[in-house]
Structure formats: C-alpha cells, structure tokens
C-alpha positions, 0 to 999 in steps of 0.5 A: 447831684450829690451833696455830703453833709453832717449834722450835729447838736447845738446848744441843748437841741439845735441842730446844726447842719454842713451841706459839702459840694464834692466836684468844689469843696464848697460848703455851706452850714445852715445857720450858726446856733452855735461857733464851737460845734459848727468849728468842731464839724469843720476840722473833724471834716477838714471841710472849709466853710465858704456860706452862711444860709440863714434861715431866720433871725432868731438869736438861736439861729445866729449868735454863731455867725460873727466867731465863725465867720472871722475863723472862715472867712464864709459869705453870710446868705439871709432873708432881706426881711431879718433887717439887721437882727442878724450879724454881719450879712454879706447877700440878703434873698428874698421869695424866687431868689436862688443861693449856691454852695459850690455846684448845688443850687437852692431855690429860696421860699420865703416861709412864714408863721414861726416869724416874718422873716423865715425862708426855707432852702430847697436844694432840688439837684440835691433832695435836700430841703432845709426848713429851719423852725417851720417843719420839724420830723413829726412837727412844726414851728411854733406860731410867734409873729403871724396868725396860725394860718400864716403857718399852714399856708408855709407849710402847704409849700412843702406839699411840691416835694418828692417823697424821696426830700431829706428834710433838715430843721432847726432843732430835735424836738422829734420825741415831744412831737411823736409823743404829740403826734400819736395822742393825736393820731393814736390808730395811726402804726407807722407813727406807733414804730416812729416813736419807737424809733425815737426813743431808740434813737434818743438812748443811742444819742441819736436823733432823727433829722434827717426826715423824707418827705414821706414819713412827714407825710404818714404821721406829721399830723401839720400835714395830715390836717385833711385826714379825718382821724385829725379832725375828729382828735380837735373835735371836727367832723369828718370834711372839716376845712384843713384849714381850720383843723391845723389851727387847732391841732396848733392850738392844742400842741401849744397846750401839751 
C-alpha cells in the first residue's frame, strides 16, 4: 500500500516525518520535536494531521505536541511505558499492538536501549519503518537507560525486515556516523561511497533519511558486528560474540 511522505528538519538535527494515506487522507506525524516545522509542512502540503505517533518520551521528540494537537486535533499515540512524560496522550501502545493512519497499519515493537520506553513503528505493507532513536542511518542510538546489550537485542528486530524497507530515523547524524563507521571498517568500498554521498548531501542542504535496510546491512557497523572486520576493529578475534563486538563498538562511538 503506497504512502506519501514528507521529511524536514526540526530543531538543529531532528527529522520530522509526515506519513499520509492517499486513500483516506489521514496523516500521521512521527514525533513532534518542534511545532513550527510540522505546522509549516502541513500548510505546504495541504495535509490534515490526524495522528501523532510518539517513539519515546524525550523532550526533543515531544515538545511540540501541545501546540500541534491544539491546532489540528490529532490523536496522540505513545508508548505505555512512557507514563506521563508524553503530553496529551489519547492512546497508549505496547509490544504487539497495531496502530493505523487511515488504512496504513503499523506494528508496534518495543525497542528499548536508547531509553526504556522506546517503540518502533513498522508499516509492513508500505515498507516503512519509523525507528526513532534506535536505528540511525549508519549508526544507532546512544545507550542511556539500560546495558548496551539491550540495544543490541532491539537492533536485532530489524533483521526481519526486507532489504527494500525504508528506515526513517529521528536525527540527522549521518556525517558523524559515516566517519565513525569508516574508522571501524576502512576497507568497505560501499561505506566510502556513502560517506561521499553524505558529504554531497550536506553541501546541498539534504540529509540521507530515509535510508534502506539494504544500505544499512552493508554499511552500518552496529548491524554488522558479526563481520570479522568489525571484530578486528575493536581488537577481538574473528568469530567473537557479535553482541560483545557491538558493545565494544558502541563504547568506542561514545568516545569518537
């Protein structure tokens, strides 16, 4: 089922995403980092916002909800585990639930690691996954409320997705992620090409969101911790436990 998408920057590096079902006219916002850019995007497209799908409770993802809800009347859907930290919630969701934006249906995955309440929305028929701060283009979220192994297990959920799936992440960290990825995997020709693409995009005022699962599987070090080159990068022997390699990579990225 086709969906119409609009992406735009919010704050300094948050990615705003609008998903519209052309069959019904329903439109969903993935988080509301800032009200102004969301309302401008709605005005420019002529779309009517019906739903706000929250990935997690952090302020830079929910700050704009009150103003946007007042302006549009949109229903706010948020992780049950976020409690009262998300304003004006109408519906709470957990692992295994489904949500709808018109006829577009998304599965709810609980993907903790960046924070305990984080969820991801997988629109299977549309081929769109809204990963928030769990999976980024060429990177992954910073671990804040759990052991890094928790985030590793959340990222493994994405293994089930087709190569064609489009990945919408919550921030434009592409250049810094690409530079780290190349430091960890310097012989990866596809990664070198992606860094060059990211640099061109930055110069042209664009960003590489969405990405695709195919691209992430070949270039994102945090999805490739079973690859011998990544074990070598963190001074581990070939065949090392991928989870342990991931933990070492995430610790290195924190210092990078």
